[in-house]
C-alpha positions in Angstrom: 0.0 0.0 0.0 1.4 3.4 -1.0 1.2 5.9 1.8 1.3 9.6 2.0 3.1 11.0 5.0 2.1 14.4 6.2 3.3 16.6 9.1 1.1 18.8 11.2 1.3 20.8 14.5 -0.8 19.5 17.3 -2.2 23.0 17.8 -3.7 23.0 14.2 -7.2 21.8 13.6 -7.5 18.1 12.9 -9.3 17.1 9.7 -10.6 13.9 8.0 -7.7 14.3 5.5 -5.2 13.6 8.4 -5.8 9.8 8.2 -4.0 8.2 11.1 -2.7 10.9 13.5 0.5 9.8 15.1 2.1 11.8 17.9 5.8 11.8 17.3 6.9 13.8 20.4 8.5 12.0 23.3 6.7 14.3 25.8 3.0 15.1 25.7 2.5 18.7 24.3 1.6 21.4 26.8 -1.8 22.8 26.9 -3.5 20.1 24.8 -5.9 17.6 26.3 -5.9 14.0 25.0 -9.4 14.5 23.7 -8.6 17.7 21.8 -5.5 16.2 20.3 -7.4 13.4 18.5 -4.3 11.2 18.4 -4.7 7.7 17.0 -1.2 6.5 18.1 1.5 7.9 20.4 4.5 6.2 18.8 7.5 6.9 21.0 9.5 4.4 18.9 9.5 7.2 16.2 10.9 9.8 18.5 14.5 10.7 19.5 15.7 9.0 22.7 15.6 11.2 25.8 19.4 11.5 25.7 19.4 12.7 22.1 16.4 15.0 22.6 18.2 16.7 25.5 21.5 16.9 23.5 19.7 18.5 20.6 18.2 21.2 22.8 21.7 22.1 24.0 23.2 22.0 20.5 20.5 23.5 18.2 23.1 24.7 15.8 24.2 21.1 15.0 21.2 20.1 12.9 23.3 17.9 10.6 24.9 16.0 13.5 21.5 15.6 15.2 20.0 14.2 11.9 22.8 11.7 11.6 22.3 10.6 15.3 18.6 10.4 15.0 18.7 8.3 11.7 21.1 5.9 13.5 18.6 5.5 16.3 15.8 4.9 13.8 17.9 2.3 12.0 18.4 0.5 15.3 14.7 0.4 15.8 13.7 -0.9 12.3 12.0 -4.0 13.6 9.9 -2.1 16.1 9.1 0.6 13.5 8.2 -2.0 10.9 5.7 -3.6 13.4 4.1 -0.3 14.2 3.7 0.7 10.5 2.4 -2.7 9.5 -0.3 -2.4 12.0 -1.6 0.8 10.4 -4.0 0.3 7.5 -4.6 3.9 6.5 -3.1 5.4 3.3 -2.4 8.8 5.0 -0.2 9.1 8.1 0.0 12.5 9.7 3.0 13.0 12.0 1.7 15.2 14.8 4.1 17.4 16.8 4.2 20.5 19.0 7.5 21.6 17.3 7.2 24.9 15.5 9.8 24.1 12.8 8.3 21.3 10.8 11.1 21.1 8.3 14.0 20.8 10.7 14.5 19.0 14.0 13.2 15.4 14.5 10.0 15.6 12.5 11.8 16.5 9.2 14.3 13.8 9.7 11.6 11.3 10.6 9.4 12.1 7.6 12.4 11.7 5.3 13.4 8.4 7.0 9.8 7.0 6.6 9.6 8.1 3.0 13.0 6.5 2.2 12.1 3.4 4.2 9.5 2.5 1.7 5.9 3.6 1.4 4.6 0.1 2.1 6.9 -0.3 5.1 6.9 -4.1 4.8 10.6 -4.6 4.3 11.9 -7.9 5.7 14.8 -7.8 8.1 
């Protein structure tokens, strides 16, 4: 199944076009109730580790180094990520985040990783 991967801020209005709404932040966003968020899945396996998240906040100028480290973490979790993605049957996946910068940071890296990983996400190990 070919999937479309979108990115959206949690503070934006949800819509039917969102498909499966996946929260990709390690921490729950401030000021948003779980009901208002309309999250289908909170996939911490798709987020940077606590250690990497803290490192990035101390080294915001090192976007390229962060991207390399995060991609390495995602590669280490391929089996878990594959299991999560195989369980989803919707054609549209919307990565939901509280991050302001949707292009950079972990969400941009994650979107690129998922698109390169293969739209059907059923690769065998």
